[in-house]
C-alpha positions as CSV (number, residue, x, y, z in Angstrom):
1,X,5.5,66.6,16.9
2,X,3.0,69.3,18.1
3,X,2.1,69.4,14.4
4,X,1.0,65.6,14.0
5,X,-0.8,66.0,17.1
6,X,-2.6,68.9,16.1
7,X,-3.3,67.5,12.8
8,X,-4.9,64.4,14.4
9,X,-6.9,66.2,16.6
10,X,-7.8,68.7,14.0
11,X,-8.8,65.7,11.7
12,X,-10.9,64.1,14.1
13,X,-13.2,67.1,15.4
14,X,-13.5,68.3,11.9
15,X,-15.0,64.8,10.6
16,X,-18.4,65.9,12.1
17,X,-20.6,68.8,13.3
18,X,-22.3,67.2,15.9
19,X,-20.5,64.5,18.2
20,X,-21.1,61.0,16.2
21,X,-19.7,58.5,18.0
22,X,-18.9,56.7,15.0
23,X,-16.4,59.4,14.4
24,X,-14.0,58.1,17.3
25,X,-14.0,54.6,16.5
26,X,-10.4,54.8,16.8
27,X,-10.5,54.9,20.4
28,X,-12.6,52.0,20.3
29,X,-10.2,50.0,18.1
30,X,-7.3,50.4,20.1
31,X,-9.1,48.4,23.2
32,X,-9.8,45.4,20.5
33,X,-7.3,42.6,21.2
34,X,-6.1,42.0,17.7
35,X,-5.5,45.8,17.2
36,X,-3.7,46.3,20.4
37,X,-1.6,43.5,20.0
38,X,-0.8,44.7,16.3
39,X,0.1,47.9,17.5
40,X,2.6,46.9,20.5
41,X,4.2,44.5,17.5
42,X,4.4,47.6,15.4
43,X,5.7,50.1,18.2
44,X,7.8,47.5,19.1
45,X,6.9,48.4,22.8
46,X,8.0,46.2,26.0
47,X,5.7,44.2,28.3
48,X,6.1,47.3,30.7
49,X,4.8,49.7,27.5
50,X,2.3,47.5,26.6
51,X,0.8,47.2,30.2
52,X,0.7,50.8,30.6
53,X,-0.8,51.4,27.2
54,X,-3.4,48.7,27.7
55,X,-4.5,51.0,31.1
56,X,-4.5,54.2,29.1
57,X,-6.6,52.6,26.3
58,X,-9.1,51.5,28.7
59,X,-9.6,54.5,30.5
60,X,-9.7,56.6,27.3
61,X,-12.6,54.3,25.9
62,X,-14.4,54.8,29.5
63,X,-14.0,58.6,29.5
64,X,-15.1,58.7,25.8
65,X,-18.4,56.6,26.6
66,X,-18.9,59.4,29.1
67,X,-18.1,62.2,27.0
68,X,-20.2,60.9,24.1
69,X,-23.4,60.4,26.3
70,X,-22.8,63.9,27.7
71,X,-22.5,64.9,24.1
72,X,-19.7,67.1,25.2
73,X,-16.9,68.3,22.4
74,X,-15.1,69.8,24.9
75,X,-14.9,66.6,26.8
76,X,-14.2,64.3,24.0
77,X,-11.3,66.6,22.8
78,X,-9.8,66.5,26.4
79,X,-10.4,62.3,26.0
80,X,-8.4,62.3,22.6
81,X,-5.8,64.7,24.4
82,X,-5.6,62.6,27.6
83,X,-4.9,59.1,25.1
84,X,-2.0,61.5,23.3
85,X,-0.1,62.9,26.2
86,X,-0.1,59.9,28.6
87,X,1.1,57.8,25.3
88,X,3.8,60.0,24.9
89,X,4.6,59.9,28.3
90,X,5.4,55.9,28.1
91,X,6.6,55.7,24.8
92,X,9.8,56.5,23.1
93,X,10.2,59.6,20.7
94,X,10.3,56.8,17.6
95,X,7.5,55.0,19.2
96,X,5.3,58.2,19.9
97,X,5.8,59.2,15.9
98,X,4.9,55.7,14.8
99,X,2.0,56.1,17.2
100,X,0.8,59.2,15.8
101,X,0.9,57.9,12.5
102,X,-1.4,54.8,13.4
103,X,-3.8,57.0,14.8
104,X,-3.5,59.6,11.8
105,X,-4.6,56.7,9.5
106,X,-6.8,55.0,11.6
107,X,-8.9,58.3,11.7
108,X,-8.5,59.0,7.9
109,X,-9.7,55.5,7.2
110,X,-12.5,56.2,9.4
111,X,-13.5,59.6,7.8
112,X,-13.5,58.2,4.3
113,X,-15.8,55.2,5.6
114,X,-17.9,58.0,6.7
115,X,-18.1,59.9,3.4
116,X,-19.0,57.0,1.7
117,X,-21.6,55.8,3.7
118,X,-23.2,59.3,3.2
């Protein structure tokens, strides 16, 4: 499990040399209502888990905006760990594996979008 989390963090942090807000779209996508509802359905999360995840995603998005304004890679990494670790506390082990898979795929897709734009 730790390996997957490390892969997510490395993939996110290695996609850019300077902090680029577009590289962290995954954080903003989580708060999108359609994406959020699809994620909750995919994870088969109950109402309590959904409410807690929504709160985590809102805090994560606000903290990410602040970290990007500060242009601090350490802050950005802290925000990513905050999101992953808090999601782990809420979700079952199976749900958390699915969650990390979704994050990995989203990060990978964002990275490919960045490559095709450059």
